[in-house]
C-alpha positions as CSV (number, residue, x, y, z in Angstrom):
1,M,9.8,-11.8,-32.5
2,L,6.9,-11.0,-34.5
3,S,5.1,-13.9,-36.4
4,D,4.8,-13.8,-40.0
5,G,6.1,-10.8,-40.5
6,G,3.5,-8.7,-39.1
7,S,0.3,-10.4,-39.4
8,T,-1.9,-11.6,-36.8
9,P,-1.9,-15.1,-36.1
10,H,-5.3,-16.1,-34.7
11,L,-4.8,-17.8,-31.3
12,E,-6.2,-20.8,-29.6
13,A,-7.8,-19.6,-26.0
14,G,-5.5,-21.1,-23.6
15,A,-2.3,-20.8,-25.9
16,G,-0.2,-19.3,-23.0
17,R,-1.0,-16.2,-21.3
18,L,-1.7,-13.0,-22.8
19,V,-0.1,-9.9,-21.9
20,A,-1.2,-6.1,-23.5
21,G,1.3,-3.4,-23.7
22,V,0.4,0.1,-23.3
23,G,1.3,3.2,-24.0
24,A,-0.9,5.8,-22.9
25,R,-0.4,9.6,-22.6
26,S,-1.2,11.8,-19.3
27,G,-5.1,12.1,-19.3
28,A,-5.8,9.4,-21.7
29,T,-8.7,7.1,-20.3
30,A,-9.9,3.7,-19.0
31,D,-12.4,3.8,-22.4
32,E,-9.8,4.7,-24.7
33,V,-7.6,2.0,-23.2
34,L,-10.3,-0.8,-23.4
35,A,-11.0,0.3,-26.9
36,L,-7.9,0.0,-28.1
37,I,-7.3,-3.4,-26.4
38,G,-10.1,-4.8,-27.1
39,A,-9.7,-4.1,-31.0
40,A,-6.4,-6.0,-30.7
41,L,-7.8,-8.7,-28.8
42,A,-10.7,-8.6,-31.6
43,E,-7.3,-8.9,-34.6
44,A,-6.5,-12.4,-32.9
45,G,-10.2,-13.7,-32.5
46,L,-10.2,-13.4,-28.6
47,G,-12.0,-11.5,-25.9
48,S,-11.2,-9.6,-23.6
49,G,-11.2,-12.3,-20.7
50,A,-8.1,-13.6,-22.6
51,V,-6.0,-11.2,-21.0
52,A,-3.6,-11.8,-17.7
53,A,-2.5,-8.8,-17.3
54,L,-1.4,-5.2,-18.7
55,A,2.2,-3.9,-19.1
56,T,3.4,-0.7,-19.0
57,L,6.8,2.5,-18.2
58,E,6.5,2.6,-14.8
59,A,5.5,6.5,-14.7
60,R,2.7,5.6,-16.5
61,A,1.5,2.7,-14.1
62,G,-0.6,5.1,-11.8
63,E,-2.6,7.0,-14.8
64,P,-6.2,6.3,-13.7
65,G,-6.7,5.5,-17.7
66,V,-4.8,2.8,-17.3
67,A,-4.8,1.5,-13.6
68,G,-9.1,2.1,-14.6
69,A,-8.7,-0.5,-17.5
70,A,-6.9,-3.4,-15.4
71,A,-9.6,-2.2,-13.0
72,R,-12.6,-2.9,-15.3
73,L,-10.9,-6.2,-16.6
74,G,-9.8,-7.9,-13.3
75,V,-6.0,-8.2,-14.0
76,P,-3.0,-6.8,-12.6
77,V,-0.5,-4.3,-13.9
78,R,3.3,-5.2,-14.4
79,A,5.2,-1.6,-14.5
80,F,8.8,-1.4,-15.6
81,R,11.4,1.3,-15.7
82,S,12.1,2.5,-19.0
83,E,16.0,0.9,-18.8
84,E,14.4,-2.2,-18.6
85,L,11.9,-1.3,-21.4
86,A,15.1,-0.3,-23.2
87,G,16.7,-3.0,-24.0
88,V,13.8,-5.5,-25.5
89,P,13.9,-5.6,-29.4
90,V,10.7,-4.5,-31.1
91,P,10.1,-4.6,-34.3
92,H,8.2,-0.9,-34.8
93,P,10.2,1.5,-32.5
94,S,9.6,5.3,-32.6
95,G,12.2,8.2,-32.7
96,R,9.0,10.5,-30.8
97,A,8.8,7.1,-28.2
98,L,12.4,6.9,-27.7
99,A,12.9,10.4,-26.9
100,A,10.1,11.0,-24.7
101,T,10.9,7.9,-22.8
102,G,13.7,6.5,-23.5
103,T,12.2,3.4,-25.0
104,A,11.3,3.1,-28.5
105,S,7.7,1.7,-28.2
106,V,6.8,1.8,-24.8
107,A,3.8,-0.8,-25.7
108,E,5.6,-4.0,-27.6
109,A,8.1,-3.6,-24.9
110,A,5.8,-3.4,-22.0
111,A,4.1,-6.8,-23.7
112,L,7.5,-8.2,-23.8
113,R,8.6,-7.4,-21.1
114,G,5.7,-8.8,-18.7
115,A,4.8,-11.5,-20.6
116,G,8.8,-12.6,-19.8
117,P,11.1,-14.7,-21.6
118,G,10.4,-16.5,-25.2
119,A,7.3,-14.1,-25.9
120,V,5.8,-13.6,-29.0
121,L,4.2,-10.6,-30.1
122,V,1.3,-11.7,-31.4
123,V,-0.4,-8.3,-32.2
124,P,2.0,-5.5,-32.7
125,K,1.7,-1.7,-32.1
126,R,-2.0,-0.4,-32.7
127,K,-1.9,3.3,-31.6
128,A,-5.2,5.5,-31.3
129,R,-5.4,9.2,-30.3
130,S,-3.7,9.2,-26.8
131,V,-2.6,5.3,-26.7
132,T,-0.6,2.4,-27.7
133,C,-1.3,-1.2,-27.0
134,A,0.3,-4.0,-28.5
135,I,-0.3,-7.8,-27.1
136,A,2.3,-10.8,-26.3
137,R,2.1,-14.3,-25.8
138,S,3.4,-15.9,-22.4
139,V,5.5,-19.5,-22.8
140,E,4.0,-22.0,-20.9
141,V,6.1,-25.3,-20.1
142,R,4.4,-27.9,-17.8
143,S,5.6,-30.2,-15.0
144,G,3.3,-32.6,-13.7
145,D,0.2,-30.1,-12.1
146,T,2.3,-27.1,-11.7
147,V,3.0,-24.6,-14.8
148,H,6.2,-22.1,-15.2
149,W,4.5,-18.9,-16.9
150,G,7.3,-16.9,-18.5
151,E,5.5,-14.0,-17.3
152,V,6.8,-14.9,-13.7
153,D,10.2,-13.8,-13.0
154,L,11.7,-17.0,-12.6
155,S,14.8,-15.7,-10.7
156,V,15.2,-12.2,-8.9
157,R,17.1,-9.7,-7.3
158,L,16.4,-6.8,-5.2
159,L,16.6,-3.5,-6.4
160,G,17.2,0.3,-4.7
161,R,14.3,1.4,-3.2
162,G,11.1,2.3,-5.7
163,H,11.8,0.0,-8.1
164,G,11.0,-3.9,-8.8
165,Y,12.7,-7.0,-9.8
166,I,14.5,-8.1,-12.7
167,A,14.5,-11.9,-13.7
168,G,17.7,-14.1,-15.0
169,E,20.3,-12.0,-12.2
170,P,23.6,-14.8,-12.7
171,G,23.8,-16.4,-9.3
172,S,20.3,-16.4,-9.1
173,S,18.0,-19.8,-8.2
174,P,17.5,-20.9,-11.4
175,T,13.9,-22.0,-11.4
176,R,10.9,-21.4,-9.0
177,T,7.7,-23.0,-9.6
178,F,4.4,-21.4,-8.3
179,P,1.2,-23.5,-8.5
180,L,-1.7,-21.9,-10.8
181,P,-3.6,-18.9,-9.2
182,T,-7.1,-19.2,-8.2
183,P,-9.7,-16.9,-10.4
184,H,-11.3,-14.2,-8.5
185,A,-13.8,-11.9,-9.2
186,T,-12.1,-8.3,-7.8
187,A,-15.2,-5.6,-6.7
188,A,-11.7,-3.0,-6.3
189,M,-8.8,-4.3,-7.9
190,D,-5.5,-5.8,-7.2
191,I,-2.3,-4.4,-9.9
192,H,0.9,-3.7,-10.1
193,T,3.1,-6.7,-8.8
194,H,6.3,-4.5,-9.6
195,A,7.0,-1.2,-8.4
196,D,5.5,1.9,-10.1
197,A,5.1,5.7,-10.0
198,H,4.0,5.8,-5.8
199,D,6.9,6.6,-3.5
200,L,6.3,4.3,-0.9
201,R,9.0,5.4,1.5
202,H,7.5,8.6,1.4
203,H,5.6,9.7,4.8
204,G,4.8,12.6,6.8
205,D,7.1,13.6,8.4
206,A,9.4,14.5,5.3
207,E,6.5,17.3,5.6
208,V,7.8,19.3,8.2
209,R,11.3,18.7,8.7
210,D,12.8,21.5,7.4
211,E,10.0,24.5,7.8
212,K,8.4,25.7,10.6
213,L,4.7,24.8,9.7
214,T,1.8,24.0,11.1
215,D,1.7,20.4,11.1
216,L,-1.3,18.5,9.6
217,A,0.9,16.7,8.0
218,V,1.7,13.9,11.1
219,N,-0.8,12.2,12.6
220,V,0.2,12.7,15.8
221,R,-1.5,13.6,19.0
222,T,-0.2,17.3,19.9
223,N,0.6,18.4,23.3
224,T,2.3,15.2,23.8
225,P,3.8,13.0,25.4
226,P,1.8,14.0,28.9
227,D,4.0,15.1,31.8
228,W,3.4,12.1,33.9
229,L,4.8,9.8,31.0
230,R,7.8,12.2,30.5
231,E,8.8,12.1,34.6
232,R,8.1,7.4,33.7
233,I,10.4,8.1,31.1
234,A,12.8,10.3,32.7
235,D,13.2,8.2,35.4
236,S,14.2,5.4,33.1
237,L,17.6,7.0,32.5
238,T,19.1,5.9,35.9
239,G,18.5,2.3,34.6
240,L,20.6,2.3,31.0
241,A,23.6,0.6,32.3
242,A,21.7,-2.5,32.1
243,Y,20.4,-4.7,29.4
244,P,16.3,-4.5,28.1
245,D,14.4,-6.5,30.4
246,G,11.2,-6.4,28.3
247,R,9.1,-9.7,30.6
248,A,7.3,-6.7,32.5
249,A,6.0,-4.4,29.6
250,R,5.4,-7.9,28.2
251,A,3.2,-9.1,30.9
252,A,1.2,-5.9,30.8
253,V,0.3,-6.0,27.3
254,A,-1.2,-9.3,27.4
255,E,-3.0,-8.1,30.2
256,R,-3.9,-5.3,28.7
257,H,-5.9,-7.6,26.2
258,D,-6.6,-10.4,28.2
259,L,-4.0,-12.8,26.5
260,P,-0.8,-14.6,27.7
261,A,2.5,-13.3,27.3
262,R,3.6,-15.8,24.5
263,R,0.7,-14.2,22.2
264,V,2.6,-10.7,22.7
265,L,6.1,-9.0,21.0
266,L,7.4,-6.2,22.1
267,T,8.9,-4.4,18.8
268,A,10.4,-0.7,17.7
269,G,7.2,0.5,16.6
270,A,4.3,-1.0,14.1
271,A,7.3,-0.1,11.3
272,E,9.8,-2.8,12.5
273,A,7.0,-5.4,13.0
274,F,6.0,-4.7,9.3
275,V,10.0,-5.6,9.0
276,L,10.0,-9.1,10.7
277,L,6.5,-10.2,9.4
278,A,8.5,-10.0,5.4
279,R,11.3,-11.3,6.6
280,A,10.0,-13.8,8.4
281,L,7.4,-15.5,7.4
282,P,7.7,-17.9,3.9
283,V,5.0,-15.8,2.0
284,R,4.0,-17.2,-1.7
285,R,1.2,-14.5,-3.1
286,P,0.9,-11.9,-0.6
287,V,-1.3,-9.0,-0.9
288,V,-1.8,-5.5,0.1
289,V,-5.0,-3.7,0.5
290,H,-4.8,0.3,-0.4
291,P,-4.9,2.7,0.2
292,Q,-2.8,2.5,3.4
293,F,-0.3,2.8,4.9
294,T,2.7,2.0,2.7
295,E,5.9,0.7,4.5
296,P,4.2,-3.4,4.6
297,E,4.4,-3.0,1.1
298,A,8.0,-1.8,1.5
299,A,9.2,-4.1,3.7
300,L,8.1,-6.9,1.6
301,R,9.5,-5.8,-1.6
302,D,12.8,-4.8,0.4
303,A,12.4,-9.1,1.4
304,G,12.3,-10.0,-2.3
305,H,8.7,-10.5,-3.0
306,E,6.1,-9.8,-5.2
307,V,3.3,-7.5,-4.0
308,E,0.0,-7.7,-5.3
309,R,-2.4,-4.9,-4.3
310,V,-6.7,-4.7,-4.1
311,L,-7.4,-1.2,-4.5
312,L,-10.6,0.5,-2.8
313,R,-12.5,2.3,-4.8
314,E,-13.5,6.0,-3.2
315,E,-17.0,5.4,-5.1
316,D,-17.3,2.2,-2.7
317,G,-16.3,5.2,0.0
318,F,-13.0,3.2,0.3
319,R,-14.5,0.3,2.1
320,L,-13.3,-3.3,1.7
321,D,-14.7,-5.7,-0.2
322,P,-13.2,-9.6,1.3
323,A,-14.5,-11.1,-2.2
324,A,-11.6,-8.5,-3.8
325,V,-8.8,-10.6,-2.2
326,P,-7.6,-13.4,-3.8
327,E,-8.8,-16.6,-2.7
328,D,-5.3,-18.1,-2.8
329,A,-3.2,-14.9,-1.3
330,D,-1.1,-16.6,1.8
331,L,-0.4,-13.0,3.4
332,V,-2.9,-10.1,3.2
333,V,-2.7,-6.7,4.6
334,I,-5.1,-4.3,5.8
335,G,-5.4,-1.2,8.1
336,N,-8.4,-0.5,10.8
337,P,-9.1,2.2,10.8
338,T,-7.0,2.5,7.5
339,N,-4.6,5.2,7.0
340,P,-5.1,7.5,5.1
341,T,-8.9,7.2,4.2
342,S,-9.7,7.2,7.9
343,V,-12.5,4.7,7.1
344,L,-13.2,2.0,10.2
345,H,-13.6,-1.2,8.5
346,P,-16.3,-4.1,10.3
347,A,-14.2,-6.2,12.3
348,A,-16.9,-9.1,10.7
349,A,-15.6,-8.0,7.2
350,I,-11.7,-8.0,8.3
351,A,-12.0,-11.3,10.0
352,A,-13.9,-13.1,6.9
353,L,-10.4,-12.6,5.2
354,A,-8.6,-15.4,7.1
355,R,-8.4,-19.2,5.4
356,P,-6.7,-21.9,6.9
357,G,-2.8,-21.3,5.6
358,R,-2.8,-17.9,5.6
359,T,-1.8,-14.9,7.8
360,L,-4.2,-11.9,8.0
361,V,-2.3,-9.0,9.1
362,V,-4.3,-5.9,10.6
363,D,-2.4,-3.0,11.2
364,E,-4.4,-1.0,14.0
365,A,-2.1,1.8,14.8
366,F,-5.0,4.3,15.1
367,M,-7.1,2.1,17.1
368,D,-6.8,3.7,20.0
369,A,-8.0,6.6,18.6
370,V,-11.7,5.5,17.9
371,P,-14.0,5.3,21.2
372,G,-14.2,2.5,22.5
373,E,-11.9,0.5,20.2
374,R,-14.8,-1.1,18.6
375,E,-14.0,-2.8,15.2
376,S,-10.6,-4.0,16.6
377,L,-9.8,-7.8,16.6
378,A,-6.8,-7.3,19.2
379,G,-7.3,-9.9,22.1
380,R,-9.1,-11.9,19.4
381,T,-8.0,-16.1,19.5
382,D,-11.0,-17.4,17.2
383,V,-9.4,-16.0,14.3
384,P,-7.0,-18.3,12.1
385,G,-3.4,-16.2,11.3
386,L,-4.4,-13.5,12.5
387,V,-1.6,-10.8,13.4
388,V,-3.2,-7.5,14.9
389,L,-0.3,-4.7,14.9
390,R,-0.3,-1.6,17.6
391,S,1.8,1.6,17.7
392,L,1.5,3.5,20.7
393,T,4.3,6.1,18.9
394,K,0.7,8.1,18.0
395,T,-1.6,8.7,20.1
396,W,1.3,8.8,23.0
397,G,3.7,11.6,20.8
398,L,6.2,8.3,21.2
399,A,7.5,8.5,17.3
400,G,11.0,9.2,18.7
401,L,10.5,6.3,20.9
402,R,9.7,3.9,18.8
403,I,7.4,1.4,20.6
404,G,4.8,-1.1,19.5
405,Y,3.5,-4.6,19.5
406,V,2.6,-8.1,17.9
407,L,-0.8,-9.9,19.2
408,A,-0.6,-13.6,17.6
409,E,-0.4,-16.8,17.6
410,P,2.6,-18.4,19.7
411,E,4.3,-19.9,17.1
412,T,4.4,-16.7,14.5
413,V,5.2,-14.7,17.7
414,A,8.5,-17.0,18.0
415,A,9.0,-16.5,14.3
416,L,9.2,-13.0,14.3
417,E,11.4,-12.9,17.6
418,R,13.7,-15.0,15.8
419,T,14.3,-12.8,13.3
420,Q,15.0,-9.5,15.8
421,P,17.9,-8.9,16.9
422,L,18.9,-8.8,20.6
423,W,17.6,-6.1,22.7
424,P,15.7,-4.5,19.9
425,V,13.3,-2.8,22.4
426,S,15.2,0.4,24.7
427,T,14.7,0.1,27.9
428,P,12.8,3.8,28.1
429,A,10.2,2.5,25.7
430,L,9.8,-0.3,27.8
431,V,9.1,1.5,30.5
432,A,6.4,4.0,28.2
433,A,5.2,0.6,26.7
434,E,4.3,-0.3,30.7
435,A,2.8,2.8,31.3
436,C,0.9,3.4,28.5
437,V,-1.3,0.1,28.8
438,S,-2.0,0.7,32.1
439,R,-5.8,1.5,33.3
440,A,-5.1,5.4,33.9
441,A,-3.8,5.7,30.8
442,L,-6.7,3.7,28.6
443,A,-9.2,5.8,30.4
444,E,-6.5,8.7,29.6
445,A,-6.7,7.6,25.6
446,E,-10.3,6.7,25.8
447,D,-11.1,10.5,27.0
448,A,-8.2,11.2,23.5
449,A,-10.5,9.3,20.9
450,H,-14.0,11.4,21.9
451,R,-11.7,14.9,22.3
452,I,-10.5,13.8,18.7
453,G,-14.2,13.0,17.3
454,V,-15.8,16.3,18.4
455,E,-12.7,18.3,16.8
456,R,-12.6,16.0,13.0
457,A,-16.5,17.1,13.2
458,H,-15.9,19.9,13.3
459,L,-12.8,19.9,10.5
460,L,-15.4,18.0,8.6
461,A,-17.8,20.8,8.8
462,G,-16.1,23.5,7.7
463,L,-14.6,21.4,4.8
464,A,-18.3,20.4,3.8
465,E,-18.5,24.4,3.0
466,F,-15.4,24.1,-0.2
467,D,-17.8,23.0,-3.4
468,E,-14.0,22.3,-4.2
469,V,-13.4,19.6,-1.3
470,R,-14.9,16.4,-1.7
471,V,-13.9,14.6,1.9
472,V,-14.5,10.3,2.5
473,E,-17.1,11.4,5.0
474,A,-17.0,7.9,6.9
475,A,-13.7,9.0,9.1
476,E,-12.9,7.5,12.0
477,G,-9.4,8.0,12.8
478,P,-7.9,11.4,13.7
479,F,-7.4,12.4,10.1
480,V,-9.3,12.9,7.6
481,L,-9.0,12.4,3.4
482,V,-9.8,14.7,0.6
483,R,-10.4,15.2,-3.0
484,I,-9.3,18.8,-4.7
485,E,-8.4,19.2,-8.2
486,G,-5.1,19.9,-8.1
487,A,-4.4,19.2,-4.6
488,D,-0.8,19.6,-4.9
489,A,-0.9,22.7,-6.3
490,V,-3.2,23.7,-2.9
491,R,-0.6,22.0,-1.0
492,D,1.9,23.9,-2.1
493,R,-0.1,27.2,-1.6
494,L,-0.7,25.8,2.2
495,R,3.0,25.7,2.7
496,G,3.4,29.3,1.5
497,L,0.5,30.4,4.0
498,G,2.1,28.3,7.2
499,F,0.2,24.6,6.9
500,A,1.2,21.5,6.0
501,A,-0.5,18.6,4.6
502,R,0.7,15.1,3.5
503,R,0.7,14.7,-0.2
504,G,-2.1,11.7,-1.1
505,D,0.1,10.6,-4.5
506,T,2.6,8.1,-2.9
507,F,-0.7,6.0,-1.6
508,P,-1.2,3.4,-4.2
509,G,-5.0,4.0,-5.4
510,L,-4.8,8.1,-4.7
511,D,-3.3,11.0,-7.1
512,R,-2.0,14.1,-6.9
513,N,-5.2,15.3,-6.3
514,W,-5.8,14.2,-2.5
515,L,-4.2,15.5,0.9
516,R,-4.2,13.9,4.2
517,L,-5.1,16.4,7.6
518,A,-4.5,15.2,10.6
519,V,-7.3,16.8,13.1
520,R,-6.4,19.3,15.5
521,D,-8.0,21.9,18.0
522,R,-10.5,24.0,17.2
523,A,-8.3,27.3,17.1
524,T,-5.8,25.7,14.8
525,T,-8.7,24.4,12.2
526,N,-10.2,27.7,12.2
527,R,-6.7,29.1,11.1
528,F,-6.1,26.4,8.3
529,L,-9.6,26.8,7.2
530,Q,-8.8,30.4,6.4
531,A,-5.8,29.0,4.8
532,L,-7.5,27.0,2.6
533,D,-9.9,29.1,1.2
534,Q,-7.0,31.5,1.0
535,A,-5.1,28.6,-0.9
536,L,-8.2,28.1,-2.9
537,L,-8.8,31.4,-4.3
538,M,-4.8,32.8,-4.9
539,L,-5.7,29.3,-7.6
540,G,-8.7,30.6,-8.9
């Protein structure tokens, strides 16, 4: 598939989309990656703006050098499993690369695979000290105003969790067309339309399942549910012979947000709502703003969608820039306050993402832990396409009962409801929902939010004493995000000292140097800070 026996042809701009395949060793920098890509493009007489995507092995997709290069180029990264790349014939195979990665040339195979069926390798493998690079050109077929690009999977099957999609699976639809995407400038970065190294199905409860550890990994408020809520739930057990009737709970939630009941849908936790949205809505270009709770993206992938990411950056305080979201995205998902960064985005900035024809999903699972619920969009009816998700499991300690709800336009609620099974929320969960939106419960939640703020300030002050620890200072939720060089090793040491912290590397946009810590009472925090001091000393 190499033109002219390995020579590099001069390309006219626009002659098919260019994909840069990249092989990068651990520790390779974005500057190294960009330098080699630039040199390869210069051979073809093109500038860096000609690249439409980077492609690489999924195990390397999260490397800072690859992700950083993509961010600076303003292009996505397409990540492939080694099995996918192993089947791509390459002109310059390497036995060393085959032994190390299972692929004879990551750069050439990724470029060709990323550019799609019929792709042409226009710049063969080029090497630097820690990076390899190759450039492939996709095939373009025009039909009216629509373009079929070789780099788009024309038919897909969903693989198991943690994998991407394979084109051309037998029995799948032979054609699928997309209008050209609208160019957009990204202040952050939307990357990885395929699966990558992040374990989207890892959640904090996995950190504490099998050991008796002090739990700073799960963001459920301690000493919950309160006694009065336990009693209400227990009393509901006498009615288990009857099928659940959600009308009273639905009306109570609607009244709590001053909305009509037709704008409310009760769900088995917010996680079910993400699945319903992924399955029920006709989505063409979904975008998830990261770092954030990973279940929305996992649900979209499971429903067969390719997901683009906008990565918010540490140097910007992980704050949202609405301009970073592709203009033609028809589904945008963002958390507020965001898990795991604990950043509370201004309501106006999130509302600015709304567009005609776009569904804007705001995960407000932790909003009731923010005093006054400032910056909430729940109850707003003037934002087109708005869907707000709420969870009652965090503040009230109901993770095992599963209860949450959706606030959206009646047409969206009806579409989601049609996708739900019959009686999706149990009678005890319905009773809990009604109880947790009562005036007395809301007052208790507000008091708890203020106490969390005090305890969070104490935790942040303690963390500030460590030179090795860098905290995301804009924390507004019941947890904080910290960066420690070698945090994965620190986490292991903390476990040995009796504390569970949430690993950060499963969140897109973060790596092994991040930990999320739940806010606890002052005594627990003091014991944790002592353990952290020990862990850091043990690691030198």
